[in-house]
C-alpha positions, -999 to +999 in steps of 0.1 A: +003+330+139+027+356+152+062+348+140+050+321+116+073+323+085+052+317+054+082+327+032+101+295+041+072+274+029+069+293-004+107+292-009+111+254-003+078+243-018+094+232-052+118+209-032+091+195-010+068+187-039+092+176-066+115+155-044+095+147-012+060+143-025+071+125-057+090+100-036+059+094-015+035+091-045+060+067-063+062+045-032+025+045-028+017+036-064+043+009-068+036-007-035-001-007-041+003-024-075+026-051-060+004-055-029-028-059-049-012-086-071+003-105-041-029-099-021-050-114-048-028-145-050-030-149-012-068-145-013-071-173-038-048-194-016-069-187+015-100-199-004-083-230-017-097-264-007-062-275+000-058-270+037-020-267+036-022-240+010-049-222+029-030-225+062+002-210+047-017-180+033-037-176+065-005-177+086+012-151+065-018-127+067-021-132+104+016-126+110+017-094+090-014-080+105-002-088+140+031-068+137+036-031+137+046-017+103+074+003+118+090-029+131+087-046+097+103-015+081+133-018+103+135-056+098+135-054+061+159-024+059+185-044+078+177-079+066+171-075+029+208-069+021+216-102+038+188-120+021+198-107-013+234-116-006+223-151+003+201-156-027+229-144-051+255-164-032+276-133-030+289-142+005+282-107+018+253-083+023+242-066-010+231-030-008+196-027-023+189+010-014+164+025+010+136+029-016+138-007-028+138-019+008+108+003+016+090-009-015+095-045-006+083-039+029+051-020+020+043-046-008+046-076+016+029-058+045-001-043+026-007-075+007-020-090+039-047-063+041-055-064+004-058-102+007-087-099+031-104-072+009-101-094-022-112-125-003-144-108+008-150-096-027-146-131-042-169-145-016-195-119-025-198-134-060-227-159-061-215-195-061-238-202-090-216-181-113-186-203-106-206-234-113-219-219-145-183-212-156-172-248-149-203-261-167-193-244-200-158-259-197-138-230-182-108-239-161-103-226-125-079-199-138-104-188-165-133-187-141-113-165-117-099-143-145-131-138-166-160-144-142-152-139-105-124-113-102-139-087-126-171-087-105-153-088-072-130-059-081-160-038-091-176-044-057-145-038-036-131-008-055-141+017-027-124-005-001-093-009-022-090+029-027-095+035+010-066+011+017-045+031-008-051+062+012-039+044+043-007+034+024-002+070+013-003+080+050+018+051+062+046+059+038+056+088+061+071+060+084+100+057+060+112+090+076+128+069+103+152+055+077+162+090+067+146+086+033+134+118+016+097+112+014+075+143+019+078+142+057+115+136+054+119+165+030+100+187+054+122+176+082+154+183+062+143+219+057+131+222+093+165+211+107+185+232+082+166+264+088+154+259+123+117+261+113+102+230+127+067+245+134+063+258+099+075+227+081+055+202+102+024+222+101+027+225+063+033+188+060+002+181+081-019+204+060-007+187+027-013+152+041-048+162+053-058+179+020-047+150-002-062+123+021-094+142+025-098+149-012-091+112-019-116+100+007-143+123-006-137+109-041-140+074-027-173+082-011-186+097-044-175+066-062-192+044-036-225+063-039-224+060-077-217+022-074-246+018-050-269+038-072-259+017-103-265-015-084-298-004-071 
């Protein structure tokens, strides 16, 4: 550790946490919410008896899961302004901002993974409960809203939270767009002060501590869920 400058970490910690980490957490939370909503809709579509609807959802999921996230980040960063310009009939690309572009990218990409988690959760609910819901006069939407999804989400909560940890780690990829997430903030300080080792080691430690603490919490929740269901 000879020559390792701890002072630079202490001095820049407020910037790293209030700017960089807040950006990362904001992107993680918002993209998770959007991805769960879209993923749930895709899961219902995949389980639809309509083959066309199921095929569209399946094609979307397979496409997203077959492409590297970094490639999709670049695609949307450069394509979204053109898409927005086309939708608004502005006749030119519309600047949407790096954060908005990243949020759209992560929502659409992670929805494919949440879709498979939710689909498995829905399929774990006994078919008899669906039939019972229909027997008392509930519609498909009501059966899903009041009978199936509440049970499915309870069963798949550990998997959902594990995927959130993955999203938190993957948000560091927006660094390639020069956005000021936690890794980007650490890089800004590293380049400015010539302290690459200190900044990237500190960033690695913070990512590890947050991810490890979150994963341990998920395991505790999983054990409690298993104990409650025993």
